[in-house]
N, C-alpha and C positions, 0 to 999 in steps of 0.2 A: 504494500500500500504506500509506504513512504517513498519507494522507488518511483512509483507512478506519479506522485505529487511532484517530485523533483524533476522528472521528465516534462511534466506539464508546464512547470515554471520556466524550464529552459526553452521549450518551444515558444512560449509567450514572449520571452526575452528576445529570441532570435527573430520572431515575427515583428516585434516592435522595432528592433534595430533596422530591419529591412524596410519597413514602412517609413521610418525617419529618413533613411538614406534616399529612398525614392522621392520623398517630399522635398528634400534638399536639392536633388538633381533636377526635378521639375521646376522648382523656384529659380535656380541658377540659370537654367535653360531659357526660361521666360524672360528673365532680366537681361541676359546676354543678347537675346533676340531684339529687344527694344533698343539697347544701346548700340548694336551693330548698325541698324538703319540710320541712326543719328550720326554715327561716325562717318558715313558716306555723304552726308548732307553738307554741301559747301558752306563756309561761314557767311558768304555774302547773301545767302538765302535765309534770312531771318524773318521773323514776324509772320505775315500771312501767306508766305510762299507755300506752294503745294505741288506735289508730283502729279502731272497730268498725262504723261505718256512715256513711251520708251520703245526701243528696238532699232532695227536697221532701216525701217520705213515708218515715218511718223507723219501724220496729217492731223492737225488740231486747230480748232477755231476758238478765238478768244471770246469769252462771255462778257468781258468788260475790258477797259483799257488796262494795260500792264506790260510787263516785260517777261519774255521767255528766256530760259537759260538751258542750253543743251550741254549736259555734263557726261563725261565718261566715268562710270562708277568705279572701276578698278583702279584707275590712275588719279581720279579726282580732278582731271583737267577740264577746263571750260572749252568747249568746242565752238559754240556759237551763242550769240545773244542778240535779241531783237526786241524793239518796242512795238507793240501792236495796239490797234484801236479795236473797239467792240466789233465783233464779226469778222475781223481780219484773220486770215488763215496763216498758219506756220507749217511748212513742209520740209522734211529732211529725208534723204534716202541715199544709200550707197548703191549707185546705179552701174558703175563700171569698175574694171580692174584698176584704172587710173585713180578713181575716187578712193578705192580701198587702199591702194599703195600710198596715196597722199595722207590719208587718215592714219595709217600704220606708222608713217614717218612722224607725223605730228604727235601721236600718242605714245609711241615707243613700244607698242604691242600690236600683235596681229589683230586686224579688225574682226576676224572670226571669234576672237576671245573678248571683244569689247562689249560693254553693256551701256548703251546710250540711254540716258534718262532726261526727260523734258520736265522742267519745273516752270511754274507760272507764279509771278509775284504781281498781284493786282495793284493798281494805282499808277499815277504819273511818275516817271523817273525824276529823281532829284539830281540836279547838277550842282556841283560845288563851284562857287564863284571864287576866282583868284583875287587876293587883296590888291 
């Protein structure tokens, strides 16, 4: 009888330890996932900016005046930026081998491995005035 009680206590302890380890793993995974997305967000995209598209072929229409930023995720490099008015379209595509080679040179990685992300920051751009 005593042996059965001891075994039952050991099984509960092992089960509790596994549950605690699983909870810690899930918590860390969730936290790491949130911070990794922010790590790829360029510093100049603060405030109301949001991710609106991505890929090797992008066509997107501005719902309001603002600025679009095309960023390569792996390198963090800014590829293009344009100011758009309401209803104005932004288009990006890698249509030829020359385009791909030019982008590879610019980014320092093969375009096949690139992840292009399009961000939109609503509002009129602010221009710093020189003194």
